[in-house]
C-alpha positions as a Markdown table, in Angstrom:
| # | Residue | x | y | z |
|---|---|---|---|---|
| 1 | Ala | 0.0 | 0.0 | 0.0 |
| 2 | Leu | 1.6 | 3.2 | -1.1 |
| 3 | Ser | 0.5 | 6.7 | 0.0 |
| 4 | Arg | -0.2 | 9.1 | -2.8 |
| 5 | Trp | -1.8 | 12.6 | -2.7 |
| 6 | His | -3.3 | 14.3 | -5.6 |
| 7 | His | -4.1 | 17.9 | -4.7 |
| 8 | Pro | -6.8 | 19.5 | -7.0 |
| 9 | His | -4.6 | 22.6 | -7.6 |
| 10 | Leu | -1.0 | 21.5 | -6.9 |
| 11 | Gly | -1.3 | 18.1 | -8.7 |
| 12 | Asn | 0.6 | 15.1 | -7.4 |
| 13 | Ile | 2.5 | 15.7 | -4.2 |
| 14 | Phe | 5.2 | 13.2 | -3.6 |
| 15 | Pro | 5.3 | 11.1 | -0.4 |
| 16 | Ser | 8.9 | 12.3 | 0.3 |
| 17 | Arg | 7.3 | 15.8 | 0.8 |
| 18 | Phe | 4.1 | 15.2 | 2.5 |
| 19 | Ile | 5.2 | 12.3 | 4.8 |
| 20 | Ala | 8.1 | 14.4 | 6.1 |
| 21 | Val | 5.6 | 17.2 | 6.9 |
| 22 | Ala | 3.2 | 14.7 | 8.5 |
| 23 | Glu | 6.0 | 13.4 | 10.7 |
| 24 | Glu | 7.0 | 16.9 | 11.7 |
| 25 | Thr | 3.4 | 18.0 | 12.5 |
| 26 | Gly | 2.4 | 14.8 | 14.3 |
| 27 | Gln | -0.2 | 13.8 | 11.7 |
| 28 | Ile | 1.8 | 10.6 | 10.7 |
| 29 | Glu | 0.0 | 8.5 | 13.2 |
| 30 | Ala | -3.4 | 9.4 | 11.8 |
| 31 | Ile | -2.2 | 8.7 | 8.3 |
| 32 | Gly | -0.8 | 5.3 | 9.4 |
| 33 | Arg | -4.1 | 4.3 | 11.2 |
| 34 | Trp | -6.0 | 5.4 | 8.1 |
| 35 | Ser | -3.7 | 3.4 | 5.8 |
| 36 | Leu | -4.2 | 0.2 | 7.9 |
| 37 | Leu | -8.0 | 0.7 | 7.9 |
| 38 | Glu | -8.0 | 1.3 | 4.1 |
| 39 | Ala | -5.8 | -1.8 | 3.5 |
| 40 | Cys | -8.2 | -3.9 | 5.4 |
| 41 | Arg | -11.3 | -2.5 | 3.6 |
| 42 | Gln | -9.6 | -3.0 | 0.3 |
| 43 | Ile | -8.8 | -6.7 | 1.0 |
| 44 | Val | -12.4 | -7.3 | 1.9 |
| 45 | Lys | -13.6 | -5.5 | -1.3 |
| 46 | Trp | -11.2 | -7.6 | -3.4 |
| 47 | Asp | -12.4 | -10.8 | -1.7 |
| 48 | Arg | -16.0 | -9.8 | -2.4 |
| 49 | Asp | -15.1 | -9.1 | -6.0 |
| 50 | Gly | -13.5 | -12.5 | -6.4 |
| 51 | Val | -9.9 | -11.1 | -6.6 |
| 52 | His | -7.7 | -13.0 | -4.1 |
| 53 | Val | -4.7 | -10.9 | -2.9 |
| 54 | Pro | -2.9 | -13.1 | -0.3 |
| 55 | Thr | -1.5 | -10.2 | 1.7 |
| 56 | Val | -1.2 | -6.4 | 1.6 |
| 57 | Ala | 1.8 | -4.6 | 3.1 |
| 58 | Val | 1.5 | -1.2 | 4.8 |
| 59 | Asn | 4.5 | 0.9 | 5.5 |
| 60 | Leu | 4.4 | 2.6 | 8.9 |
| 61 | Ser | 6.6 | 5.3 | 10.3 |
| 62 | Ala | 9.0 | 4.7 | 13.2 |
| 63 | Val | 6.7 | 6.8 | 15.4 |
| 64 | His | 4.0 | 4.1 | 15.2 |
| 65 | Phe | 6.2 | 1.5 | 16.7 |
| 66 | Arg | 6.7 | 3.6 | 19.9 |
| 67 | Asn | 3.0 | 3.4 | 20.5 |
| 68 | Arg | 2.2 | 0.3 | 22.6 |
| 69 | Ala | -1.4 | 0.4 | 21.5 |
| 70 | Leu | -0.5 | -0.3 | 17.8 |
| 71 | Pro | -0.8 | -4.1 | 18.1 |
| 72 | Glu | -4.3 | -3.8 | 19.7 |
| 73 | His | -5.3 | -1.4 | 17.0 |
| 74 | Ile | -4.2 | -3.9 | 14.3 |
| 75 | Ala | -5.9 | -6.8 | 16.0 |
| 76 | Ala | -9.1 | -4.8 | 16.3 |
| 77 | Leu | -9.0 | -3.9 | 12.6 |
| 78 | Leu | -8.5 | -7.5 | 11.6 |
| 79 | Lys | -11.4 | -8.6 | 13.8 |
| 80 | Asp | -13.7 | -5.9 | 12.6 |
| 81 | His | -13.0 | -6.9 | 9.0 |
| 82 | Asn | -13.0 | -10.6 | 9.7 |
| 83 | Leu | -9.5 | -11.0 | 8.2 |
| 84 | Lys | -6.8 | -13.5 | 9.1 |
| 85 | Pro | -3.7 | -11.8 | 10.4 |
| 86 | Ala | -1.5 | -13.3 | 7.7 |
| 87 | Arg | -3.4 | -11.1 | 5.2 |
| 88 | Leu | -1.6 | -8.0 | 6.6 |
| 89 | Thr | 2.1 | -7.3 | 6.6 |
| 90 | Val | 3.5 | -4.3 | 8.4 |
| 91 | Glu | 6.6 | -2.8 | 6.8 |
| 92 | Ile | 9.3 | -1.2 | 8.9 |
| 93 | Thr | 12.2 | 1.0 | 7.9 |
| 94 | Glu | 15.8 | 0.6 | 8.9 |
| 95 | Ser | 15.4 | 3.4 | 11.4 |
| 96 | Val | 12.9 | 1.2 | 13.3 |
| 97 | Met | 15.3 | -1.7 | 13.1 |
| 98 | Met | 18.0 | 0.5 | 14.6 |
| 99 | Asp | 15.7 | 1.6 | 17.5 |
| 100 | Asn | 16.9 | -0.4 | 20.5 |
| 101 | Ser | 14.1 | 0.8 | 22.7 |
| 102 | Arg | 12.3 | -1.9 | 24.6 |
| 103 | Asp | 8.9 | -0.5 | 23.7 |
| 104 | Thr | 9.7 | -0.8 | 19.9 |
| 105 | Glu | 10.9 | -4.4 | 20.3 |
| 106 | Glu | 7.8 | -5.3 | 22.3 |
| 107 | Val | 5.5 | -3.7 | 19.8 |
| 108 | Leu | 7.2 | -5.6 | 16.9 |
| 109 | Gln | 7.0 | -8.9 | 18.7 |
| 110 | Ser | 3.3 | -8.3 | 19.6 |
| 111 | Ile | 2.5 | -7.6 | 15.9 |
| 112 | Arg | 4.2 | -10.9 | 15.0 |
| 113 | Asn | 2.3 | -12.7 | 17.9 |
| 114 | Ile | -0.9 | -11.6 | 16.3 |
| 115 | Gly | 0.2 | -13.4 | 13.2 |
| 116 | Cys | 0.8 | -10.4 | 10.9 |
| 117 | Gly | 3.9 | -10.4 | 8.8 |
| 118 | Leu | 6.8 | -7.9 | 9.4 |
| 119 | Ser | 8.8 | -6.7 | 6.5 |
| 120 | Met | 12.0 | -4.7 | 6.4 |
| 121 | Asp | 11.5 | -2.2 | 3.7 |
| 122 | Asp | 14.3 | -0.7 | 1.5 |
| 123 | Phe | 16.9 | -3.0 | 3.1 |
| 124 | Gly | 20.5 | -2.0 | 2.4 |
| 125 | Thr | 20.0 | 1.7 | 2.0 |
| 126 | Gly | 20.7 | 2.8 | 5.6 |
| 127 | Tyr | 22.6 | 1.5 | 8.5 |
| 128 | Ser | 21.4 | -2.1 | 8.5 |
| 129 | Ser | 22.7 | -4.2 | 11.4 |
| 130 | Leu | 23.0 | -7.8 | 10.6 |
| 131 | Ser | 23.0 | -8.6 | 14.3 |
| 132 | Arg | 19.6 | -6.8 | 14.8 |
| 133 | Leu | 18.3 | -8.6 | 11.7 |
| 134 | Thr | 18.8 | -11.9 | 13.5 |
| 135 | Arg | 16.9 | -10.7 | 16.6 |
| 136 | Leu | 13.9 | -9.0 | 15.1 |
| 137 | Pro | 10.8 | -11.1 | 14.4 |
| 138 | Leu | 10.9 | -10.3 | 10.7 |
| 139 | Thr | 9.1 | -12.5 | 8.1 |
| 140 | Glu | 10.4 | -10.6 | 5.0 |
| 141 | Ile | 13.2 | -8.4 | 3.7 |
| 142 | Lys | 12.6 | -6.0 | 0.8 |
| 143 | Ile | 15.9 | -5.3 | -1.0 |
| 144 | Asp | 15.9 | -1.7 | -2.2 |
| 145 | Arg | 15.3 | -0.9 | -5.9 |
| 146 | Ser | 18.7 | 0.9 | -6.1 |
| 147 | Phe | 20.5 | -2.5 | -6.1 |
| 148 | Ile | 18.5 | -3.6 | -9.2 |
| 149 | Asn | 18.9 | -0.4 | -11.3 |
| 150 | Asp | 22.3 | -1.4 | -12.5 |
| 151 | Phe | 22.1 | -5.1 | -11.5 |
| 152 | Glu | 22.8 | -6.5 | -14.9 |
| 153 | Tyr | 26.1 | -4.6 | -15.2 |
| 154 | Asp | 27.3 | -4.0 | -11.6 |
| 155 | Thr | 29.0 | -7.0 | -10.1 |
| 156 | Asn | 29.1 | -5.3 | -6.7 |
| 157 | Ala | 25.3 | -4.9 | -6.8 |
| 158 | Gln | 25.0 | -8.5 | -7.8 |
| 159 | Ala | 27.2 | -9.7 | -5.0 |
| 160 | Val | 25.3 | -7.7 | -2.3 |
| 161 | Thr | 21.9 | -8.7 | -3.6 |
| 162 | Met | 22.8 | -12.4 | -3.8 |
| 163 | Ala | 24.3 | -12.2 | -0.3 |
| 164 | Val | 21.1 | -10.6 | 1.2 |
| 165 | Ile | 18.9 | -13.2 | -0.6 |
| 166 | Gly | 21.0 | -15.9 | 0.9 |
| 167 | Ile | 20.9 | -14.4 | 4.4 |
| 168 | Gly | 17.1 | -13.9 | 4.3 |
| 169 | Ser | 16.5 | -17.4 | 3.0 |
| 170 | Arg | 18.7 | -18.9 | 5.7 |
| 171 | Leu | 16.8 | -17.0 | 8.3 |
| 172 | Gly | 13.5 | -18.4 | 6.9 |
| 173 | Met | 12.4 | -15.0 | 5.5 |
| 174 | Thr | 10.7 | -14.2 | 2.3 |
| 175 | Val | 13.0 | -12.0 | 0.2 |
| 176 | Val | 11.5 | -9.4 | -2.2 |
| 177 | Thr | 13.6 | -7.4 | -4.6 |
| 178 | Glu | 12.0 | -4.1 | -5.6 |
| 179 | Gly | 12.2 | -3.0 | -9.2 |
| 180 | Val | 12.8 | -6.3 | -11.0 |
| 181 | Glu | 11.7 | -5.6 | -14.6 |
| 182 | Thr | 13.7 | -7.8 | -16.8 |
| 183 | Glu | 14.3 | -11.6 | -17.0 |
| 184 | Gln | 18.0 | -11.2 | -16.3 |
| 185 | Gln | 17.2 | -9.2 | -13.2 |
| 186 | Arg | 14.7 | -11.9 | -12.0 |
């Protein structure tokens, strides 16, 4: 699930602009709660229309994971929409991964205990800690698109991508590579 904003006069406003403002003004939590609600509504609509989408991933801000009520909110949404928890994956950023606070770790574990997936978004673009990767209850790693842009010609990008795929696989995680568009990249 990707946040997009089309303003009637300003046109398309990119997430890099409005998400930063939402975080600065404290509106990001409301946007995250709305995104989770809309993802659940959309899954139900797709099911009703005979379109089976196994899971929808929703990217949340680091702020969300400091809120101990987040797992209860997610559980209530799933119950209200009669959805199995595996139908929802919550995406975290590397900044969440690097947050060593007990609250964040407990919130992440509680989300996994519900049965939702936890995905590390844009893996490899920040300050990834492999030791934290082994301790977090992740179900998925999403390798950032930047590794794929020159994948066919850049042996360094190939080596890093293959190493991350191997690590994720050995840890029992699903590995998603963003931006795969050609057969050679696949």
